[in-house]
C-alpha positions in Angstrom: -20.6 30.4 23.6 -24.0 29.5 22.3 -25.1 31.3 19.4 -21.5 30.9 17.7 -22.4 26.8 18.3 -25.6 27.0 16.9 -23.3 28.9 14.0 -21.3 26.0 13.8 -24.2 24.2 13.4 -26.0 25.8 10.9 -22.9 25.7 8.5 -21.8 22.4 9.0 -25.7 21.2 7.8 -25.3 23.7 5.2 -27.0 21.1 2.1 -25.9 23.7 -0.7 -24.1 27.1 -1.6 -27.3 29.0 -0.7 -27.7 28.1 3.1 -23.4 28.6 3.4 -23.9 32.4 2.7 -27.3 33.0 4.1 -25.5 31.6 7.6 -22.4 34.2 6.4 -24.9 37.3 5.8 -26.7 36.5 9.0 -23.3 36.2 10.9 -22.2 39.4 9.1 -25.2 41.7 10.6 -24.6 40.3 13.5 -20.9 40.4 14.0 -19.8 42.8 11.3 -16.1 42.1 9.3 -16.0 38.0 9.8 -12.4 36.7 11.2 -10.4 35.2 8.8 -10.8 32.1 10.4 -14.3 32.1 10.2 -14.3 33.2 6.3 -11.7 29.7 6.3 -14.2 27.5 7.6 -17.2 28.7 5.5 -14.6 28.0 2.9 -14.0 24.3 3.2 -18.2 24.5 3.5 -18.5 25.3 0.5 -16.0 23.3 -0.9 -17.4 20.1 1.3 -20.5 20.6 -0.7 -18.9 21.5 -4.5 -16.9 18.2 -4.0 -19.6 16.2 -3.0 -20.5 14.3 -6.4 -16.7 14.2 -7.3 -13.8 11.8 -7.4 -12.7 13.4 -4.7 -13.2 11.6 -1.8 -10.9 14.1 0.6 -8.2 16.5 0.2 -6.4 18.7 2.4 -4.7 22.0 2.0 -1.1 22.4 2.5 1.3 25.6 3.0 2.3 25.6 -0.9 0.5 22.5 -2.5 -2.9 20.7 -2.4 -3.9 17.4 -2.3 -6.7 15.8 -3.3 -7.4 11.7 -2.6 -9.6 10.1 -5.4 -11.8 7.0 -5.9 -9.3 5.3 -8.1 -12.0 3.6 -10.0 -13.1 6.7 -11.1 -9.6 8.8 -11.8 -9.3 7.2 -15.3 -6.8 7.5 -18.6 -9.4 10.5 -19.8 -9.1 11.6 -16.1 -5.3 12.0 -15.9 -5.2 13.1 -18.7 -6.9 15.9 -18.3 -5.7 16.7 -14.9 -1.9 16.6 -16.0 -3.2 19.6 -19.5 -5.4 21.9 -16.5 -4.5 25.9 -17.3 -3.9 28.1 -14.4 -0.5 30.1 -14.0 -0.2 30.0 -10.4 0.4 25.7 -10.9 3.8 25.5 -10.9 3.8 21.6 -10.9 1.7 18.5 -9.9 2.0 14.7 -9.8 -0.2 11.3 -9.2 0.8 9.6 -6.6 -0.3 6.2 -4.1 -1.1 6.8 -0.3 -2.2 4.6 2.0 -5.5 6.0 1.8 -5.6 6.0 -1.3 -4.8 7.5 -5.4 -3.6 11.2 -4.7 -3.1 13.9 -7.4 -1.1 17.2 -6.0 -0.8 20.6 -7.2 1.4 22.8 -6.6 1.0 26.5 -6.1 3.1 30.1 -6.0 3.7 30.8 -2.2 0.7 33.0 -1.2 -2.0 31.2 -3.2 -5.3 31.8 -2.4 -6.4 27.6 -1.7 -10.3 28.2 -1.9 -10.1 30.1 -5.0 -7.8 28.4 -7.1 -10.0 25.0 -5.6 -12.5 26.4 -6.9 -11.3 26.8 -10.6 -10.3 23.5 -10.5 -13.9 21.8 -9.3 -14.4 21.1 -12.8 -11.6 19.1 -12.8 -13.0 16.3 -11.1 -16.2 15.8 -12.3 -17.0 12.6 -13.5 
């Protein structure tokens, strides 16, 4: 139990992708092949790092779509143009919406999409 807490702490305190990868290597060395839940947690930590200096304030992952809440002041016409013309064959639709927590950009994907891989591929879209 304390080992698990130690690794959760290491992942949460990871400041860069290298530290997350080192923690993943430690986990594999110690426990063997990692379960899906652990890989999901590691990938979420990676995304948190990758999205840090972007216009994304938060994201939520759902079955079939990903919802990005954006800094409204930075989501200007240039970003909207890029977002609407961004090409990824797995994207089936996209939309902007106003929510209680802010301006949101939603990407819809084909059923069974790999959320981490597809969000990773769209990171540059959200850089200023």
